[in-house]
C-alpha positions in Angstrom: -11.3 110.8 -44.9 -9.1 107.9 -43.5 -6.4 107.3 -45.6 -6.2 103.5 -46.8 -2.5 102.0 -46.5 -1.7 98.4 -48.4 0.8 96.1 -47.8 2.3 92.7 -48.2 4.3 90.9 -46.0 5.6 87.6 -44.8 3.8 85.7 -42.3 6.1 85.1 -39.7 5.3 81.4 -39.2 4.5 80.5 -42.7 6.4 82.4 -44.6 3.3 83.0 -47.0 2.2 86.4 -48.2 -0.3 88.6 -46.1 -2.0 92.0 -47.0 -3.4 93.7 -44.4 -4.7 97.4 -44.1 -4.4 100.7 -41.7 -7.9 102.4 -41.4 -7.2 104.0 -38.4 -7.3 103.8 -35.9 -8.1 100.3 -35.6 -6.4 97.5 -38.2 -8.3 95.0 -39.9 -7.8 91.6 -41.0 -8.4 91.0 -44.5 -6.0 87.8 -45.5 -6.1 84.3 -45.9 -5.0 82.7 -43.2 -5.4 82.6 -39.4 -3.4 85.5 -37.9 -6.4 88.0 -37.1 -5.6 91.8 -36.1 -8.2 93.2 -33.0 -10.5 95.5 -34.6 -11.9 98.8 -32.6 -14.2 97.0 -30.6 -11.3 95.1 -28.9 -9.6 98.3 -27.5 -11.8 98.1 -24.2 -9.8 100.3 -22.3 -9.4 102.8 -24.5 -12.9 103.0 -25.8 -13.8 103.9 -22.4 -12.3 107.4 -22.6 -14.1 110.4 -23.4 -13.4 112.0 -26.8 -14.4 115.9 -25.7 -11.9 117.6 -27.3 -12.3 115.8 -30.9 -14.9 118.0 -32.2 -12.2 121.0 -32.5 -9.2 119.1 -33.6 -10.6 120.0 -37.4 -10.9 123.6 -37.0 -8.0 123.9 -34.8 -5.7 122.7 -37.6 -7.8 125.2 -40.5 -7.0 127.9 -38.6 -3.4 126.8 -37.8 -3.2 126.7 -41.7 -4.6 130.2 -42.4 -3.0 132.2 -39.3 -0.1 132.4 -37.8 -2.0 135.0 -34.8 -4.6 132.5 -33.3 -4.2 132.4 -29.5 -3.1 129.0 -28.6 -2.9 126.9 -25.4 0.4 126.0 -24.9 3.4 128.0 -23.5 5.2 130.4 -25.4 8.0 131.1 -22.8 11.6 130.6 -23.6 13.8 128.2 -22.2 16.3 130.1 -19.7 20.0 130.2 -21.4 22.1 128.7 -18.5 19.8 125.6 -18.8 20.1 125.0 -22.8 24.2 126.6 -23.4 25.6 125.5 -20.3 27.2 122.4 -21.0 23.7 120.6 -22.0 24.8 121.0 -25.1 28.1 119.0 -25.1 26.8 115.9 -23.7 26.8 114.3 -26.8 30.4 114.8 -26.9 30.7 113.4 -23.3 28.8 110.5 -23.9 25.5 111.2 -22.1 23.7 109.5 -24.6 23.2 105.9 -22.6 20.6 104.3 -21.1 20.4 105.5 -17.4 18.6 104.0 -14.4 15.1 103.5 -14.9 14.2 105.9 -11.8 16.8 108.6 -12.9 20.8 109.4 -12.6 22.1 109.6 -9.1 23.2 113.6 -9.6 19.6 114.6 -10.4 17.9 112.3 -7.7 20.5 114.6 -5.6 19.5 118.0 -7.1 15.5 117.0 -6.7 16.4 116.2 -2.9 17.9 119.3 -2.6 15.2 121.2 -4.3 12.7 119.4 -2.0 14.6 120.3 1.2 15.3 123.9 0.0 11.6 125.0 -1.1 8.9 122.6 0.5 11.1 121.6 4.3 10.8 117.9 2.9 13.5 115.4 3.1 13.7 112.3 0.9 16.6 109.6 0.3 17.2 108.4 -3.3 15.3 105.3 -2.5 12.2 108.0 -2.6 12.8 109.2 -5.6 11.6 108.8 -9.4 12.1 110.9 -12.3 9.8 110.3 -15.6 9.5 111.2 -18.5 7.2 114.0 -17.6 4.8 114.7 -14.6 2.1 112.9 -16.1 3.9 109.9 -16.4 4.7 110.3 -13.2 0.7 110.4 -11.7 0.4 107.4 -14.3 3.0 105.2 -12.8 1.0 106.7 -9.2 -2.5 105.0 -10.5 -1.1 101.8 -12.0 1.3 101.1 -8.7 -1.8 101.6 -6.4 -5.5 100.9 -8.0 -6.7 97.5 -8.2 -10.0 97.1 -9.7 -12.6 99.0 -8.2 -10.3 100.9 -5.8 -11.6 104.6 -6.0 -9.8 107.8 -6.4 -10.8 111.4 -5.2 -10.3 114.2 -8.0 -11.7 117.5 -7.0 -12.9 119.4 -9.7 -12.1 121.4 -11.7 -9.5 118.9 -12.6 -6.5 118.4 -14.6 -7.8 116.2 -17.9 -5.9 113.4 -17.4 -6.5 112.9 -13.7 -9.8 110.5 -14.4 -8.6 109.1 -17.7 -5.4 108.1 -15.7 -7.6 106.2 -12.6 -10.1 104.6 -15.3 -7.2 102.9 -17.2 -5.4 101.6 -14.3 -9.1 99.9 -13.6 -10.3 102.1 -10.9 -13.0 104.6 -10.3 -12.5 108.2 -10.5 -15.3 110.2 -7.8 -15.0 113.7 -9.0 -15.7 116.3 -6.1 -16.9 119.5 -8.0 -16.0 122.9 -5.7 -17.5 125.7 -7.7 -16.7 129.0 -8.3 -18.4 130.1 -4.8 -15.7 127.9 -3.2 -12.9 129.5 -5.2 -12.7 126.3 -7.3 -11.5 124.2 -3.8 -13.0 121.6 -2.2 -13.9 121.6 1.5 -13.1 119.0 4.2 -16.9 118.4 4.2 -16.6 117.5 0.7 -14.0 115.2 0.8 -15.1 113.6 4.1 -18.5 112.8 2.2 -16.7 111.1 -1.0 -14.4 109.3 1.1 -15.4 105.6 1.5 -14.0 102.4 2.5 -12.7 101.5 -1.4 -11.1 105.2 -1.6 -7.3 104.6 -2.6 -6.3 107.9 -3.0 -6.8 111.5 -3.5 -5.7 113.7 -6.2 -4.9 117.2 -5.0 -3.6 119.5 -7.6 -2.6 122.9 -6.5 -1.9 125.9 -7.9 -4.8 124.2 -10.1 -4.6 123.5 -13.5 -7.2 124.7 -15.0 -8.6 127.2 -12.5 -5.0 128.4 -11.4 -6.4 128.2 -7.3 -4.0 127.1 -5.3 -5.0 125.9 -1.4 -3.3 128.0 1.7 -1.6 126.3 4.8 -4.4 126.1 6.6 -7.2 124.6 4.3 -4.6 121.9 3.2 -4.2 120.7 7.2 -8.1 121.2 7.5 -7.9 118.4 4.4 -5.2 116.9 6.1 -7.6 116.4 9.1 -10.0 114.4 7.4 -7.5 112.3 5.9 -6.0 111.3 9.3 -9.4 109.1 9.2 -8.6 106.7 6.6 -5.3 105.7 6.7 -5.5 103.7 3.4 -5.7 106.7 1.2 -2.5 107.9 -0.8 -2.3 111.4 -1.3 -0.8 112.4 -5.0 0.4 116.2 -4.2 1.1 117.8 -8.1 2.6 120.6 -7.2 3.7 121.1 -10.9 3.1 125.3 -10.8 4.6 126.0 -7.8 6.5 128.4 -8.9 4.1 130.2 -10.7 2.4 131.9 -8.4 1.5 134.4 -6.6 -0.9 134.7 -4.0 0.2 136.7 -0.4 0.7 133.7 1.5 3.9 131.6 0.5 3.3 128.1 -1.2 2.8 125.3 0.6 3.6 121.6 0.2 0.9 119.1 0.8 3.4 117.0 3.2 4.6 120.3 4.1 1.3 121.4 5.9 0.7 118.1 7.0 3.9 116.3 8.4 2.0 113.5 9.8 0.9 112.4 6.3 4.5 112.8 5.1 4.4 108.8 4.8 1.5 108.4 2.3 1.9 111.4 0.3 3.5 111.7 -3.0 5.1 114.9 -4.1 4.6 115.3 -7.8 6.6 118.0 -9.6 8.8 118.6 -12.7 10.8 121.0 -14.5 8.0 121.4 -17.3 6.6 124.9 -16.1 9.2 126.1 -13.4 11.8 126.3 -16.2 9.9 126.3 -19.5 11.6 122.5 -20.5 7.8 121.2 -21.7 9.4 119.6 -24.6 12.3 117.8 -22.1 9.4 115.8 -20.4 11.0 115.2 -17.0 8.9 114.9 -13.9 9.7 113.7 -10.3 8.2 112.7 -7.7 8.7 111.8 -3.7 7.2 109.5 -1.5 7.2 106.1 0.7 10.1 104.2 -0.6 7.8 101.0 -1.4 5.4 102.5 -3.3 8.0 104.6 -5.6 10.0 101.5 -5.6 6.7 99.9 -7.4 6.0 102.8 -9.7 10.1 102.4 -10.6 9.0 98.8 -11.7 5.4 100.1 -13.9 8.0 102.4 -15.7 10.8 100.0 -16.0 9.0 97.7 -18.2 7.1 100.3 -20.3 9.5 104.0 -20.8 12.4 103.0 -18.7 14.0 105.9 -18.1 13.6 109.4 -18.8 16.1 111.1 -21.7 19.9 111.0 -20.3 20.1 114.6 -22.1 17.0 115.7 -20.5 18.3 114.6 -17.3 21.1 116.6 -17.2 19.4 119.7 -18.5 16.8 119.1 -15.2 20.3 118.7 -13.6 21.3 121.8 -14.2 17.8 123.6 -13.5 17.4 122.8 -10.0 21.2 123.0 -9.3 21.6 127.1 -10.8 20.4 130.6 -9.4 16.8 130.4 -9.5 16.4 133.8 -10.0 15.2 133.2 -13.5 12.3 131.8 -12.0 10.6 135.2 -10.3 11.4 137.3 -13.7 9.0 134.5 -15.4 6.8 134.9 -12.7 6.4 138.6 -12.8 6.1 138.2 -16.1 2.9 135.9 -16.0 1.4 138.0 -13.2 1.4 140.8 -15.2 -0.1 138.7 -18.1 -3.0 137.1 -15.4 -3.8 140.7 -14.0 -4.5 141.8 -17.9 -6.4 138.8 -18.9 -8.6 138.7 -15.9 -9.8 142.4 -16.6 -10.1 142.1 -19.6 -12.4 138.7 -19.8 -14.8 140.5 -16.7 -14.9 143.5 -19.1 -17.0 141.3 -21.8 -20.7 141.1 -20.7 -21.6 137.7 -20.0 -17.7 136.2 -19.0 -16.9 136.2 -15.4 -13.4 135.3 -14.3 -12.2 135.0 -11.2 -8.5 135.8 -9.9 -5.9 133.4 -9.8 -3.1 132.6 -7.6 -0.7 130.9 -10.2 -0.6 128.9 -13.1 -0.7 130.6 -16.7 -4.1 130.1 -17.3 -7.4 131.8 -16.4 -10.5 130.3 -15.9 -13.6 132.0 -16.8 -17.5 131.3 -16.6 -19.2 131.8 -20.1 -22.8 130.4 -19.2 -24.0 134.1 -19.3 -22.6 134.4 -23.1 -23.5 131.1 -23.6 -27.4 131.3 -22.4 -27.4 134.7 -24.5 -26.2 133.4 -27.9 -28.1 130.4 -27.8 -25.1 127.7 -27.3 -25.9 124.3 -26.0 -22.9 124.1 -24.2 -18.9 124.9 -24.0 -18.0 123.0 -26.8 -20.3 124.9 -28.9 -18.8 128.3 -27.2 -14.9 127.5 -27.7 -15.8 126.2 -31.1 -17.6 129.5 -32.4 -14.5 131.6 -30.8 -12.2 129.3 -32.9 -14.3 129.2 -35.9 -15.1 133.2 -36.0 -12.8 134.7 -33.8 -9.7 133.1 -34.8 -9.0 132.3 -30.9 -8.4 128.7 -29.2 -9.7 128.0 -26.0 -10.3 124.6 -24.1 -14.2 123.9 -23.2 -14.5 123.8 -19.2 -16.5 120.3 -19.8 -13.1 118.3 -20.1 -12.0 119.5 -16.7 -15.2 118.3 -14.9 -16.8 122.1 -15.1 -19.3 122.8 -17.7 -20.1 126.3 -18.7 -16.5 127.5 -18.4 -13.7 127.8 -20.8 -10.0 127.7 -19.6 -7.4 130.5 -21.4 -3.8 129.9 -21.5 -2.0 133.4 -21.0 1.9 132.3 -22.0 2.3 134.3 -25.0 3.2 137.8 -25.7 1.2 140.7 -24.4 0.5 141.8 -27.9 -1.3 138.3 -28.6 -3.4 138.6 -25.2 -4.6 142.0 -26.3 -5.5 140.7 -29.9 -7.4 138.1 -28.4 -9.7 139.6 -26.2 -10.3 142.3 -29.4 -11.5 139.3 -31.4 -13.7 137.4 -28.5 -15.2 140.8 -27.4 -16.0 141.9 -31.1 -18.0 138.7 -32.1 -19.3 138.0 -29.1 -20.7 141.9 -29.5 -22.0 141.1 -33.4 -23.5 137.9 -32.3 -25.6 139.3 -29.8 -26.7 142.9 -32.4 -27.9 139.8 -35.0 -30.0 138.1 -32.4 -31.3 141.1 -30.8 
């Protein structure tokens, strides 16, 4: 049930009392003067966005209330102590609690510039760097600054859930191109070429990928770059948030690093959420063309202004410190990845490819769905949630029906328990249908 809240306040012009109630998600005017609130039908942009996550929310809340052993989707890896302890806790005393420049502090920009040079062989100036409240805001700023109504953005699928919605909110048109399991969940140059039209303005490329863990090799990035060479109107948004959670044999390669000829129209996006387990600190950043980054900064200046000053200081410490902690964390993630993928592949009806990075496994569950008579992956995910107490994310939200995404950013004990639960409830269900 939605809650009802009554409140009497003073009208800002006439001084008369007005009575209104809040009935989530819209406000409805019931007073006696001409000062209406918009109803839900007015919110055209938000109403265009998918609601695919909603069906599981009530069950998720019930599960959270009754058990602490649910296999949730979030990260449980702890932030490195040198970030949380070294000088960051003293920032209140030092007065680092005020507004900063909209686009970030000079010290953090310099740390980001050094990181891009050190890790990716990319050279930027301060004017080419924007610090935001998470890489999600970075991506949103880019869409808002670049896309005009009707502009198209090519999005390889499976994709991070927010990409299409961000494009829609910018009045753009998402053009999703599916790279299936037989392609390693990566698109081909031929697919990219076929998707580009005169209206194409942007390409989102996420490597390593959330949700699949797939990563493009240098040669594959260069092949995509050769296609983009022929389309100078296309800006490449290279989301490299999981750069350091990566274990493929070939070293990680940034898109602009593999395609230096496209440096001038590539926005390289990263952050500290994954490499340093700083998800709640909300610091994302990018390097890109000066004019475009400046436009993104303008958008940010009229929405949130600067990212948290305390978080910027913590991110500076993380980027400038010894990076040995990343290797240790990566080793732990690889161990969990191997365990989860092997465990899933041992369950009848489930198939899971090896990933190259991230802390997700992306499994094809179409076989299990068919055996159980499930209508879609939302029903399958709900079944696991209710019957096994295991939280997974349906693949439909990532543009890949018949799949599920699993986070292994938790303890091995929890992963072992989750796999046992999945195997048990599926075996019981199959036995009942036999």
